[in-house]
Structure formats: C-alpha cells, structure tokens
N, CA, C and O atoms as CSV, one atom per row, in Angstrom:
chain,resi,resn,atom,element,x,y,z
A,1,UNK,N,N,-6.357,-24.344,25.445
A,1,UNK,CA,C,-6.192,-24.423,23.997
A,1,UNK,C,C,-7.264,-25.139,23.339
A,1,UNK,O,O,-7.684,-24.830,22.224
A,2,UNK,N,N,-7.727,-26.149,24.075
A,2,UNK,CA,C,-8.955,-27.043,23.390
A,2,UNK,C,C,-10.184,-26.098,23.226
A,2,UNK,O,O,-10.772,-26.080,22.144
A,3,UNK,N,N,-10.577,-25.341,24.224
A,3,UNK,CA,C,-11.661,-24.506,23.905
A,3,UNK,C,C,-11.507,-23.490,22.825
A,3,UNK,O,O,-12.482,-23.137,22.162
A,4,UNK,N,N,-10.206,-22.968,22.609
A,4,UNK,CA,C,-10.042,-22.157,21.538
A,4,UNK,C,C,-10.015,-22.876,20.280
A,4,UNK,O,O,-10.422,-22.298,19.273
A,5,UNK,N,N,-9.547,-24.175,20.206
A,5,UNK,CA,C,-9.402,-25.045,19.064
A,5,UNK,C,C,-10.943,-25.268,18.640
A,5,UNK,O,O,-11.236,-25.153,17.450
A,6,UNK,N,N,-11.894,-25.572,19.556
A,6,UNK,CA,C,-13.276,-25.704,19.195
A,6,UNK,C,C,-13.888,-24.397,18.575
A,6,UNK,O,O,-14.615,-24.407,17.582
A,7,UNK,N,N,-13.552,-23.376,19.200
A,7,UNK,CA,C,-14.082,-22.008,18.696
A,7,UNK,C,C,-13.555,-21.772,17.219
A,7,UNK,O,O,-14.262,-21.300,16.328
A,8,UNK,N,N,-12.403,-22.105,17.083
A,8,UNK,CA,C,-11.756,-21.818,15.694
A,8,UNK,C,C,-12.512,-22.695,14.649
A,8,UNK,O,O,-12.961,-22.210,13.610
A,9,UNK,N,N,-12.626,-23.996,14.976
A,9,UNK,CA,C,-13.159,-25.041,14.147
A,9,UNK,C,C,-14.670,-24.682,13.774
A,9,UNK,O,O,-15.058,-24.735,12.607
A,10,UNK,N,N,-15.466,-24.329,14.793
A,10,UNK,CA,C,-16.901,-24.289,14.712
A,10,UNK,C,C,-17.396,-22.911,14.157
A,10,UNK,O,O,-18.299,-22.855,13.323
A,11,UNK,N,N,-16.745,-21.763,14.671
A,11,UNK,CA,C,-17.291,-20.488,14.355
A,11,UNK,C,C,-16.473,-19.789,13.120
A,11,UNK,O,O,-17.004,-19.252,12.148
A,12,UNK,N,N,-15.228,-19.896,13.336
A,12,UNK,CA,C,-14.344,-18.919,12.345
A,12,UNK,C,C,-13.878,-19.541,11.154
A,12,UNK,O,O,-13.052,-18.940,10.467
A,13,UNK,N,N,-14.317,-20.725,10.797
A,13,UNK,CA,C,-13.727,-21.327,9.481
A,13,UNK,C,C,-14.121,-20.474,8.354
A,13,UNK,O,O,-13.338,-20.256,7.429
A,14,UNK,N,N,-15.292,-19.989,8.396
A,14,UNK,CA,C,-15.749,-19.192,7.040
A,14,UNK,C,C,-15.021,-17.847,7.104
A,14,UNK,O,O,-14.745,-17.275,6.050
A,15,UNK,N,N,-14.690,-17.305,8.309
A,15,UNK,CA,C,-13.914,-16.052,8.368
A,15,UNK,C,C,-12.542,-16.287,7.934
A,15,UNK,O,O,-12.025,-15.494,7.147
A,16,UNK,N,N,-11.831,-17.410,8.418
A,16,UNK,CA,C,-10.649,-17.711,8.105
A,16,UNK,C,C,-10.285,-17.808,6.617
A,16,UNK,O,O,-9.206,-17.459,6.140
A,17,UNK,N,N,-11.423,-18.376,5.881
A,17,UNK,CA,C,-11.310,-18.572,4.422
A,17,UNK,C,C,-11.410,-17.144,3.722
A,17,UNK,O,O,-10.722,-16.894,2.732
A,18,UNK,N,N,-12.162,-16.356,4.189
A,18,UNK,CA,C,-12.321,-14.958,3.709
A,18,UNK,C,C,-11.067,-13.991,4.064
A,18,UNK,O,O,-10.573,-13.229,3.233
A,19,UNK,N,N,-10.651,-14.106,5.290
A,19,UNK,CA,C,-9.574,-13.158,5.666
A,19,UNK,C,C,-8.464,-13.890,6.166
A,19,UNK,O,O,-8.466,-14.387,7.292
A,20,UNK,N,N,-7.321,-13.990,5.205
A,20,UNK,CA,C,-6.306,-14.773,5.595
A,20,UNK,C,C,-5.308,-14.244,6.550
A,20,UNK,O,O,-4.312,-14.909,6.834
A,21,UNK,N,N,-5.544,-13.006,7.088
A,21,UNK,CA,C,-4.697,-12.365,8.053
A,21,UNK,C,C,-5.102,-12.836,9.488
A,21,UNK,O,O,-6.276,-12.920,9.850
A,22,UNK,N,N,-3.989,-13.145,10.296
A,22,UNK,CA,C,-4.317,-13.562,11.607
A,22,UNK,C,C,-4.932,-12.569,12.489
A,22,UNK,O,O,-4.683,-11.369,12.374
A,23,UNK,N,N,-5.849,-13.114,13.498
A,23,UNK,CA,C,-6.650,-12.121,14.185
A,23,UNK,C,C,-5.906,-12.008,15.533
A,23,UNK,O,O,-5.441,-12.991,16.111
A,24,UNK,N,N,-5.827,-10.782,15.979
A,24,UNK,CA,C,-5.191,-10.473,17.366
A,24,UNK,C,C,-5.742,-9.225,17.754
A,24,UNK,O,O,-5.380,-8.149,17.277
A,25,UNK,N,N,-6.750,-9.391,18.750
A,25,UNK,CA,C,-7.531,-8.176,19.321
A,25,UNK,C,C,-6.632,-7.090,19.973
A,25,UNK,O,O,-5.609,-7.422,20.571
A,26,UNK,N,N,-6.980,-5.904,19.867
A,26,UNK,CA,C,-6.141,-4.874,20.523
A,26,UNK,C,C,-6.489,-4.816,21.948
A,26,UNK,O,O,-7.617,-5.065,22.374
A,27,UNK,N,N,-5.483,-4.478,22.671
A,27,UNK,CA,C,-5.746,-4.245,24.127
A,27,UNK,C,C,-5.647,-3.007,24.486
A,27,UNK,O,O,-4.711,-2.359,24.018
A,28,UNK,N,N,-6.461,-2.452,25.284
A,28,UNK,CA,C,-6.644,-0.995,25.658
A,28,UNK,C,C,-5.873,-0.789,27.028
A,28,UNK,O,O,-5.096,0.142,27.237
A,29,UNK,N,N,-6.198,-1.799,27.943
A,29,UNK,CA,C,-5.594,-1.476,29.337
A,29,UNK,C,C,-4.492,-2.597,29.566
A,29,UNK,O,O,-4.530,-3.723,29.069
A,30,UNK,N,N,-3.564,-2.127,30.352
A,30,UNK,CA,C,-2.415,-2.975,30.418
A,30,UNK,C,C,-2.653,-4.355,31.250
A,30,UNK,O,O,-2.029,-5.376,30.960
A,31,UNK,N,N,-3.519,-4.310,32.212
A,31,UNK,CA,C,-3.825,-5.594,32.930
A,31,UNK,C,C,-4.635,-6.466,32.055
A,31,UNK,O,O,-4.820,-7.602,32.491
A,32,UNK,N,N,-5.182,-6.156,30.854
A,32,UNK,CA,C,-6.042,-7.015,30.087
A,32,UNK,C,C,-5.100,-7.751,29.167
A,32,UNK,O,O,-5.573,-8.688,28.523
A,33,UNK,N,N,-3.803,-7.440,29.023
A,33,UNK,CA,C,-2.922,-8.069,28.120
A,33,UNK,C,C,-2.788,-9.541,28.320
A,33,UNK,O,O,-2.425,-10.220,27.360
A,34,UNK,N,N,-3.036,-10.089,29.439
A,34,UNK,CA,C,-2.888,-11.438,29.829
A,34,UNK,C,C,-4.269,-12.240,29.782
A,34,UNK,O,O,-4.381,-13.429,30.081
A,35,UNK,N,N,-5.331,-11.378,29.347
A,35,UNK,CA,C,-6.654,-12.071,29.391
A,35,UNK,C,C,-6.646,-13.152,28.347
A,35,UNK,O,O,-5.829,-13.158,27.426
A,36,UNK,N,N,-7.574,-14.063,28.511
A,36,UNK,CA,C,-7.692,-15.259,27.636
A,36,UNK,C,C,-8.103,-14.714,26.136
A,36,UNK,O,O,-7.570,-15.186,25.132
A,37,UNK,N,N,-8.946,-13.839,26.086
A,37,UNK,CA,C,-9.355,-13.329,24.802
A,37,UNK,C,C,-8.228,-12.691,24.023
A,37,UNK,O,O,-8.297,-12.719,22.794
A,38,UNK,N,N,-7.183,-12.110,24.627
A,38,UNK,CA,C,-6.076,-11.653,24.097
A,38,UNK,C,C,-4.938,-12.733,23.791
A,38,UNK,O,O,-4.404,-12.773,22.683
A,39,UNK,N,N,-4.637,-13.492,24.690
A,39,UNK,CA,C,-3.525,-14.564,24.631
A,39,UNK,C,C,-3.892,-15.735,23.768
A,39,UNK,O,O,-3.010,-16.199,23.046
A,40,UNK,N,N,-5.134,-16.285,23.758
A,40,UNK,CA,C,-5.586,-17.178,22.944
A,40,UNK,C,C,-5.252,-17.178,21.397
A,40,UNK,O,O,-4.639,-18.065,20.803
A,41,UNK,N,N,-5.766,-16.027,20.866
A,41,UNK,CA,C,-5.477,-15.875,19.560
A,41,UNK,C,C,-3.968,-15.715,19.199
A,41,UNK,O,O,-3.461,-16.124,18.154
A,42,UNK,N,N,-3.340,-15.084,20.177
A,42,UNK,CA,C,-1.916,-14.890,20.024
A,42,UNK,C,C,-1.090,-16.157,19.899
A,42,UNK,O,O,-0.270,-16.340,19.000
A,43,UNK,N,N,-1.358,-16.984,20.830
A,43,UNK,CA,C,-0.875,-18.385,20.992
A,43,UNK,C,C,-1.206,-19.165,19.559
A,43,UNK,O,O,-0.372,-19.686,18.818
A,44,UNK,N,N,-2.543,-19.108,19.380
A,44,UNK,CA,C,-3.047,-19.888,18.259
A,44,UNK,C,C,-2.271,-19.379,16.956
A,44,UNK,O,O,-1.790,-20.251,16.233
A,45,UNK,N,N,-2.125,-18.149,16.629
A,45,UNK,CA,C,-1.363,-17.734,15.621
A,45,UNK,C,C,0.131,-18.179,15.517
A,45,UNK,O,O,0.699,-18.351,14.439
A,46,UNK,N,N,0.707,-18.347,16.729
A,46,UNK,CA,C,2.085,-18.761,16.721
A,46,UNK,C,C,2.283,-20.276,16.555
A,46,UNK,O,O,3.423,-20.725,16.440
A,47,UNK,N,N,1.280,-21.021,16.541
A,47,UNK,CA,C,1.377,-22.499,16.353
A,47,UNK,C,C,1.774,-22.953,14.960
A,47,UNK,O,O,1.350,-22.335,13.984
A,48,UNK,N,N,2.552,-23.985,14.826
A,48,UNK,CA,C,2.934,-24.465,13.384
A,48,UNK,C,C,1.607,-24.785,12.662
A,48,UNK,O,O,0.633,-25.167,13.311
A,49,UNK,N,N,1.564,-24.632,11.325
A,49,UNK,CA,C,0.487,-25.052,10.572
A,49,UNK,C,C,-0.010,-26.475,10.699
A,49,UNK,O,O,-1.203,-26.776,10.681
A,50,UNK,N,N,1.029,-27.360,10.834
A,50,UNK,CA,C,0.535,-28.830,11.054
A,50,UNK,C,C,-0.196,-28.979,12.245
A,50,UNK,O,O,-1.137,-29.773,12.218
A,51,UNK,N,N,0.069,-28.321,13.368
A,51,UNK,CA,C,-0.617,-28.341,14.644
A,51,UNK,C,C,-2.101,-27.844,14.383
A,51,UNK,O,O,-3.077,-28.522,14.702
A,52,UNK,N,N,-2.180,-26.682,13.813
A,52,UNK,CA,C,-3.431,-26.004,13.552
A,52,UNK,C,C,-4.451,-26.756,12.754
A,52,UNK,O,O,-5.667,-26.734,12.949
A,53,UNK,N,N,-3.801,-27.432,11.822
A,53,UNK,CA,C,-4.688,-28.113,10.848
A,53,UNK,C,C,-5.053,-29.626,11.211
A,53,UNK,O,O,-5.651,-30.340,10.406
A,54,UNK,N,N,-4.699,-30.023,12.340
A,54,UNK,CA,C,-4.926,-31.404,12.881
A,54,UNK,C,C,-6.411,-31.583,12.864
A,54,UNK,O,O,-7.129,-30.773,13.449
A,55,UNK,N,N,-6.898,-32.599,12.224
A,55,UNK,CA,C,-8.339,-32.972,12.083
A,55,UNK,C,C,-8.849,-33.619,13.403
A,55,UNK,O,O,-9.958,-33.360,13.871
A,56,UNK,N,N,-7.998,-34.444,13.945
A,56,UNK,CA,C,-8.475,-35.261,15.133
A,56,UNK,C,C,-7.910,-34.764,16.454
A,56,UNK,O,O,-6.714,-34.491,16.552
A,57,UNK,N,N,-8.702,-34.653,17.404
A,57,UNK,CA,C,-8.240,-33.971,18.710
A,57,UNK,C,C,-7.138,-34.560,19.362
A,57,UNK,O,O,-6.384,-33.862,20.039
A,58,UNK,N,N,-6.945,-35.938,19.211
A,58,UNK,CA,C,-5.729,-36.520,19.838
A,58,UNK,C,C,-4.536,-36.254,19.131
A,58,UNK,O,O,-3.476,-36.172,19.750
A,59,UNK,N,N,-4.593,-36.085,17.702
A,59,UNK,CA,C,-3.574,-35.564,16.918
A,59,UNK,C,C,-3.150,-34.178,17.270
A,59,UNK,O,O,-1.953,-33.901,17.340
A,60,UNK,N,N,-4.078,-33.300,17.493
A,60,UNK,CA,C,-3.811,-31.942,17.796
A,60,UNK,C,C,-3.071,-31.910,19.155
A,60,UNK,O,O,-2.113,-31.148,19.290
A,61,UNK,N,N,-3.447,-32.646,20.087
A,61,UNK,CA,C,-2.966,-32.663,21.383
A,61,UNK,C,C,-1.420,-33.158,21.283
A,61,UNK,O,O,-0.544,-32.615,21.956
A,62,UNK,N,N,-1.154,-34.240,20.381
A,62,UNK,CA,C,0.235,-34.694,20.350
A,62,UNK,C,C,1.120,-33.629,19.627
A,62,UNK,O,O,2.281,-33.446,19.993
A,63,UNK,N,N,0.587,-32.963,18.646
A,63,UNK,CA,C,1.336,-31.914,17.972
A,63,UNK,C,C,1.614,-30.741,18.887
A,63,UNK,O,O,2.703,-30.168,18.908
A,64,UNK,N,N,0.559,-30.406,19.657
A,64,UNK,CA,C,0.719,-29.214,20.619
A,64,UNK,C,C,1.733,-29.551,21.634
A,64,UNK,O,O,2.602,-28.719,21.896
A,65,UNK,N,N,1.700,-30.788,22.280
A,65,UNK,CA,C,2.675,-31.187,23.301
A,65,UNK,C,C,4.081,-31.249,22.587
A,65,UNK,O,O,5.049,-30.753,23.163
A,66,UNK,N,N,4.212,-31.790,21.459
A,66,UNK,CA,C,5.571,-31.825,20.952
A,66,UNK,C,C,6.120,-30.330,20.837
A,66,UNK,O,O,7.244,-29.998,21.212
A,67,UNK,N,N,5.164,-29.460,20.260
A,67,UNK,CA,C,5.612,-28.012,20.082
A,67,UNK,C,C,5.872,-27.370,21.291
A,67,UNK,O,O,6.877,-26.660,21.339
A,68,UNK,N,N,5.121,-27.484,22.335
A,68,UNK,CA,C,5.445,-26.961,23.593
A,68,UNK,C,C,6.772,-27.362,24.205
A,68,UNK,O,O,7.535,-26.534,24.704
A,69,UNK,N,N,7.027,-28.692,24.149
A,69,UNK,CA,C,8.246,-29.166,24.664
A,69,UNK,C,C,9.480,-28.649,23.908
A,69,UNK,O,O,10.513,-28.362,24.513
A,70,UNK,N,N,9.351,-28.531,22.546
A,70,UNK,CA,C,10.237,-27.972,21.775
A,70,UNK,C,C,10.579,-26.526,22.145
A,70,UNK,O,O,11.751,-26.160,22.241
A,71,UNK,N,N,9.630,-25.783,22.333
A,71,UNK,CA,C,9.645,-24.382,22.796
A,71,UNK,C,C,10.389,-24.228,24.225
A,71,UNK,O,O,11.209,-23.340,24.456
A,72,UNK,N,N,10.024,-25.124,25.062
A,72,UNK,CA,C,10.477,-24.980,26.421
A,72,UNK,C,C,11.896,-25.411,26.521
A,72,UNK,O,O,12.662,-24.796,27.262
A,73,UNK,N,N,12.306,-26.468,25.794
A,73,UNK,CA,C,13.681,-26.961,25.808
A,73,UNK,C,C,14.462,-26.578,24.674
A,73,UNK,O,O,15.537,-27.150,24.492
A,74,UNK,N,N,14.049,-25.633,23.838
A,74,UNK,CA,C,14.814,-25.111,22.681
A,74,UNK,C,C,15.399,-26.059,21.774
A,74,UNK,O,O,16.547,-25.914,21.356
A,75,UNK,N,N,14.534,-27.190,21.395
A,75,UNK,CA,C,14.952,-28.155,20.487
A,75,UNK,C,C,14.047,-28.260,19.239
A,75,UNK,O,O,12.839,-28.076,19.391
A,76,UNK,N,N,14.533,-28.537,18.041
A,76,UNK,CA,C,13.765,-28.780,16.941
A,76,UNK,C,C,14.580,-29.484,15.945
A,76,UNK,O,O,14.090,-29.808,14.863
C-alpha cells in the first residue's frame, strides 16, 4: 500500500482532479485478477476518504491500520 500511496500522490494527482471516477483496470485473464496492478487500485478505491487524504505517512499508516482492523474484526 505504501508503494501505491506514493504512486497516487506523485503521478496521478492531476488525473484524479480531472477524472473523479475511480480507476480499476480490466482483467483479461483469470489468474491476473490477483496481480498488484489489479488489486492495488481496487483496495485504494475501497479505503475511507480520511485514510486516502492523509498528508503524513505516519497518519496514513495509523488510519490504514485502524481500517484494516475494523474490517477484519467487523467493528466500526
């Protein structure tokens, strides 16, 4: 997720401002559905806005940890 966070922040900020629709690449072959290039955008799009908008990496990690624990233990 850290690699994808850096990618989103550095490369696609201008794209995100122009195109408000989430990006999810299409998968052609079944075994590719678990590839990083497919799963990272899907996971990123499923994060809460407060997690995605964290400006500091330590804040992002804290929000991500909280969100993952909430999802794993079904508490919110």
